[in-house]
C-alpha positions as CSV (number, residue, x, y, z in Angstrom):
1,W,3.6,27.6,-8.7
2,F,1.0,25.7,-6.7
3,T,-0.2,26.5,-3.3
4,L,-0.3,23.4,-1.4
5,A,-3.2,23.0,1.4
6,L,-0.8,20.4,3.5
7,S,0.4,20.6,7.4
8,G,1.1,18.4,10.2
9,E,-2.2,19.8,11.8
10,A,-4.5,19.4,9.0
11,A,-2.8,15.6,8.6
12,G,-3.6,15.0,12.1
13,C,-0.1,14.8,13.6
14,P,0.8,14.8,17.0
15,G,0.9,18.4,18.1
16,G,0.5,19.9,14.7
17,R,4.4,18.9,13.9
18,P,4.6,18.4,10.3
19,T,5.9,14.6,8.8
20,G,9.0,14.8,6.8
21,V,11.0,12.2,4.9
22,V,14.7,13.0,4.4
23,V,15.9,10.4,1.2
24,E,19.8,11.2,1.7
25,D,22.4,8.0,1.0
26,N,25.0,10.0,2.6
27,A,24.7,9.2,6.5
28,R,26.2,12.2,7.3
29,L,24.0,14.3,6.0
30,R,21.5,12.3,6.4
31,A,22.1,12.8,10.4
32,M,22.8,15.9,9.8
33,M,19.4,16.7,7.9
34,A,17.3,15.0,10.2
35,E,18.8,16.6,13.5
36,R,18.1,20.3,12.0
37,L,14.4,19.6,10.2
38,E,13.6,17.9,14.1
39,R,15.1,21.2,15.8
40,H,13.0,22.8,13.8
41,G,9.7,20.8,15.0
42,F,9.8,17.9,12.0
43,R,8.8,14.7,12.7
44,V,12.0,13.1,10.7
45,L,11.4,9.7,9.0
46,A,15.2,9.1,7.4
47,T,16.3,6.7,4.6
48,A,19.0,5.9,2.6
49,T,16.8,4.5,-0.1
50,L,14.3,4.7,-2.6
51,E,12.6,1.4,-0.9
52,G,12.4,2.9,2.4
53,M,11.0,6.0,1.2
54,R,8.3,3.6,-0.7
55,T,7.8,1.9,3.2
56,Y,7.3,5.0,5.2
57,L,4.5,6.1,2.7
58,E,2.9,3.4,2.8
59,R,2.6,3.3,6.6
60,E,2.6,7.2,7.3
61,V,1.1,10.4,7.4
62,V,3.9,12.5,5.3
63,D,3.3,16.3,4.4
64,V,6.7,16.9,2.5
65,V,9.6,14.6,1.5
66,S,13.3,15.5,0.9
67,L,15.1,13.6,-1.9
68,D,18.6,13.6,-2.8
69,L,18.1,12.4,-7.1
70,L,21.6,10.3,-6.9
71,L,21.3,7.7,-4.6
72,G,24.2,5.1,-4.7
73,G,25.7,7.2,-8.1
74,E,22.0,7.0,-9.7
75,R,19.6,9.3,-10.7
76,A,16.6,8.1,-9.6
77,D,14.3,10.4,-11.5
78,A,12.1,7.3,-13.7
79,E,11.3,5.9,-10.2
80,V,9.7,8.9,-8.5
81,A,8.2,9.8,-11.2
82,A,6.4,6.6,-11.4
83,L,5.4,6.6,-7.9
84,Q,4.4,10.4,-8.6
85,E,2.4,8.4,-11.3
86,G,1.3,5.8,-9.3
87,G,-0.1,7.4,-6.7
88,L,2.3,6.8,-3.7
89,L,3.8,10.6,-4.2
90,A,0.8,12.0,-6.3
91,T,-0.3,14.5,-3.4
92,I,2.8,14.8,-1.0
93,P,5.1,18.0,-1.8
94,L,8.8,16.8,-3.4
95,V,11.6,18.9,-2.5
96,V,14.7,18.1,-4.4
97,V,17.9,18.9,-2.7
98,S,20.9,17.6,-5.1
99,V,24.0,18.1,-6.9
100,V,21.6,17.8,-10.2
101,P,21.2,20.9,-11.3
102,G,17.5,22.3,-10.8
103,H,16.9,22.5,-14.6
104,E,17.7,19.0,-15.2
105,C,14.8,18.0,-13.1
106,R,12.2,16.4,-14.9
107,L,9.7,15.6,-11.7
108,R,6.9,17.4,-10.1
109,T,8.4,19.4,-7.4
110,A,7.4,22.2,-4.9
111,A,11.2,23.0,-5.0
112,C,14.9,22.0,-6.5
113,I,17.7,23.1,-4.2
114,E,21.1,22.1,-5.4
115,K,23.9,21.0,-3.0
116,P,26.0,22.4,-1.2
117,V,23.0,24.2,0.9
118,S,22.8,25.6,4.3
119,M,20.6,22.9,6.8
120,E,18.9,26.7,7.6
121,K,17.4,27.2,3.9
122,L,16.7,23.5,3.5
123,A,14.6,23.3,6.8
124,H,13.2,26.5,5.9
125,V,12.2,25.7,2.4
126,L,10.9,22.4,4.2
127,E,8.9,24.1,6.4
128,M,7.1,26.2,3.9
129,V,6.5,23.7,1.6
130,A,4.8,21.4,4.6
131,K,2.5,24.5,5.4
132,G,1.0,25.2,2.1
133,G,3.4,27.7,0.9
134,A,5.3,28.3,-2.4
135,V,9.0,29.0,-2.5
136,G,11.1,30.4,-4.9
137,T,10.7,30.2,-8.4
138,Q,10.5,26.8,-10.5
139,A,12.6,25.6,-12.9
140,P,12.1,24.4,-16.2
141,G,10.4,21.3,-17.0
142,H,8.5,21.3,-13.6
143,R,4.9,20.6,-13.7
């Protein structure tokens, strides 16, 4: 694991609130995740698509990204890896939240959480990562 020196306050967010991008194609789950994270002090930017995530990353100071690897039934690994290598996601911690088992995730991640997941656990992990803490153990293939 590695420690990330990122926080809402360090990034200049109003009131020190970390900004999280939630990428989830299930509208009900996306709304639940956003609502729970807001209760935990996050400023949340939610989207159903990688294009929406890309737009937020280009326009906002983002502390952490929560990503479902299966968007519209298709795995998003290749596109996300390109964003990591191309710079948009190079320094932003990525937390994968997916039905895809963690050991199958081949992206650089701060954490992989398999669905179903409690909203409390997700909020805790994202908060730890956004504040620069390490979480749990890495699955094989993570860098």
